[in-house]
N, C-alpha and C positions, 0 to 999 in steps of 0.2 A: 426574481426567476428567470430563466435560461432563454433568450431569444432565439433557441437555434432550431435546426432542424428534426423530426422526427425520427425513431428506430426505423420507420416504413419508407424515408426520404431516400430518393436514390441518389441524390445529387448536392452535395454543399451549397447555399446563397452562395453569391459574389464575395470576395473578401472584402471589398471595401465595405459592405454592408453591414458583416459580421461584430459582435461584441470580442471585447479584449481577448476572452478565454477562447473563443472560437479563432481567431486568429495568428493566436500561440501554438492552436494544434497545430494547423496547417502549415506553420512556419515551422516547427519540429518533425514535419512530415510524419505525422500522427493519423493522416485521414480524417474525413469528415467528425465533426463531434456533434453527438446524437443527445436526444434528450426524451426520456419519460417520466411522467408524473409519479405513473408505480408498477412495478413489476415484480418477480419472484425473485430473480439474482440478474444485477448485469453480467455476472463471469457466466452464466447458464447463457442470456442471450445471444450473447457473442460468441461463444462455444459451437451454439447450436446452427446460427450462422455459417458458420464457418464447415461443421459436420455437414451442411444443406451446397458446399462450395462457396462459398464467399468467404475468400481468405484472403480479402483486403487489410490493411489497415483502419481502424475505428477507433472511437474513443465514445462511450457511452455513460451519459450520467444518469440518476435517477434521483427523485425527492424522495422517493421512500422503496425498501424491498421487503415484500412481505416472505420473503426466504432466503433474507441472506447466509452466504455461507463462511464458513469460517475453516480452519482447518482439520483435519481427520473428523469430517462428517459432522463437525460442530454448525450452530449455528449463530450467523452476527447481528444482532440486535442495531437497530438503531431507533433514534430518537425523532426521527421526521413524523412517524405516525401520528403521532399524539400533539403535535405540533407542527410548527414553521418547517419546508423543507429546506431554511437555511442552518438546521441542527445541524446536519450532517453533510459529508461529502461524500456521497455514494460514484464511485467513479470505477471504471473496468476499461483496460487496452487489448486490444486485438490486433498482436505486434507478429511479423513475420520473424520466425528463429527456427533453430534446430533444438533438437534436442540438448543437444551439448553449450546450447545458446541461454536456454530457458532460464538457468540460475544466474546469469547474468543481465536479464530482463526484468526479472524478479527484484533483484539489487539496486538496480536503476532507479525502477518507481520508489523501492523503500526510501533511496537518498535523495530522489527530488523532493516524497511528502515530506523528509525530515528538514530537508530547506525552506520549503514553504511553511513551514509552521513555526518554525523559528523566526522565517520573516515577518510571521504573523505576530511572534512576540516581544520584537523588536523593544518595546516600551515596557517589557514585565523583569521581573526576575528570575521568572522560570524557565527552563530548558527541557529541549528536547531530547530522548536520550535513544538508543536505538537496543532491544532487547533480541536477540537471537533466537528464533532463525526471522522471523515476518512480526514482531509489536516494535509499536511506538510509545514510549513512557514519557509521561511530563511528571518534573520533577520541580517542586518550587514553594516561597512558601505558604503553608497552609493546604497547599496543594497537590497530592501527589496519585497516579495511577495510570491505566491502559489511554492513548489519546488513538491509538489507531490500529487497525491489523492490513497485513499485505496477503493475498492469496494469490496463487496462479497455480496452472494447468497446461499442460502439453494436448493441442489436437493435432494425431498424425496423419501421417498419409505423406505425399509425393511432395507438398508443400506444406511443411508444419506448419503452425504459428503456436505462439505462445499467448493464454489470456491471462492478465493480470490484473486483480481485483485492489481495490483500496476504500476502506471504509475508516473514513476521519470524524471524530467530532468534535464541531466547530463552536455552534452556538447553546447546544448543548449534550449531554451525556445519557445514554441510553440508564434505563434504571436495572442495572447491573454491577453487581459489585466491582469496586475497583476501577469503574468508568470515570472518566475527565474530560473536561471539554475544553478548547482553547479558552473560549468564556469566562470560564472559572479562574484561567490564571491571568483575564486583565485584559486580553485579545480583545477587541473590537470591531475586528475584520470580517468581512461578508465569506460567505461560502463562496462567492464565482472568484474574489480576490485570492483567497486560497487554491482555486483549480485554474486561475492563470498561471500564475507563480511557479504552481508544480508544474504546470505544462512549459512553461518557458524553460523551465531548469532539464524536466527530463529529456529534451534533444539532446541537452550537454552530454549528461550521463548515460545514456545509449550509444553515444559516437566513442565514450572513454569509460568503460566497465568500469577498468581498473581501478580510475578516482572515485567512481561509486563504492568500492569496497574497502578502500581509504577512509575515506569521508565517515562509512558505516562504523568502520573498526573503531575512530577516532570519537563517536560520539556513543562508544558501546558502553551500557551499563551490565554487559555479561562478562566481559573480561575481565579478570581479575579478580572475580567474585566465586568463592564456593557454590559450588552448583549440582542440584542433581535432574539426570537427563533420563525423561523415562521412552523407551525406546519402542518400536511397535509391538517389535514380538513380546511384550511384557517385561523384559529385562529393565536393569536400570545402569546406569554408571555417576559415578559420587566423587568429586576432586575441584580441582581449583581449573577454574577457565582460563586456560592460557593465550589463544589466539583464535582467529578465523582466518583460513589459510584462503589461497590460492582459486579454490575451488568452489568460495564459499562454507565449507566445513566450520563447526566450533572443534575445535581441540582442547579435551580436557585431559587433564595430568590427575591420573587416579593412580594409587601408592607407585610405582617405579616405571609406569605407562605413560606414555603419551597416546588419546586414543581419539581418533578422530570422527567427527559423528556427523554423518549425510543432514539424517530428521529427527526431531524427537520434542519431546515437552521438557520446557526449563523451568526448574525452579531455583529462584535465587536463594539461598539460605544465611542464615546468620551467624 
């Protein structure tokens, strides 16, 4: 269990009394590391605080979410409700950002999560790949599926912030089709270890979002694949995923056109 400040605590404990993950958050300039046993959504909690005027950086970890959020209004189901809080890493970050910087912040969290998961799998034959736009996949002997999802949202105003949430299956996967955990690939690491590695990496990627995009591109499970991308207006684009551009858009070659896509659901085709 994380021995950190609760979400209602106004000040973080002294750094020399903090666990590793809390110290890492402070070193990265991410604000206090807050903890709650159960909440609806860590993203909603930090976004609601921002709307009430608290736009300072913060990190919120939950043992369980009752209304976790995925993209396009979907729910993120975690495994912690039926067992140990170690089952899943459920964390959201509130970070200062302009609207133009929001994509960079999400890329930084994705790259840091990928790096932390890869470190947990050091002794495993499995590897972590990035599926555009916001999933991490686990691929290895006898195990393959969705390991993590990332969701970002902007809270606007004079001092905008971006809230980026991550759900990562550590010791167990939820009862969802295709969900897998680090433990299924042989990783014996704890949730708090993964969090500490994530926080240590995140500061570097926030300072260099171009590096985050390069590393996500290098680990992409989407580039080079034939894909179908379903767009918000109900239309779809099918073709070969050629690249992820500097703006984070997926570039799909469809017929004789290169189509840059800002957002959509990607299906890898055989």
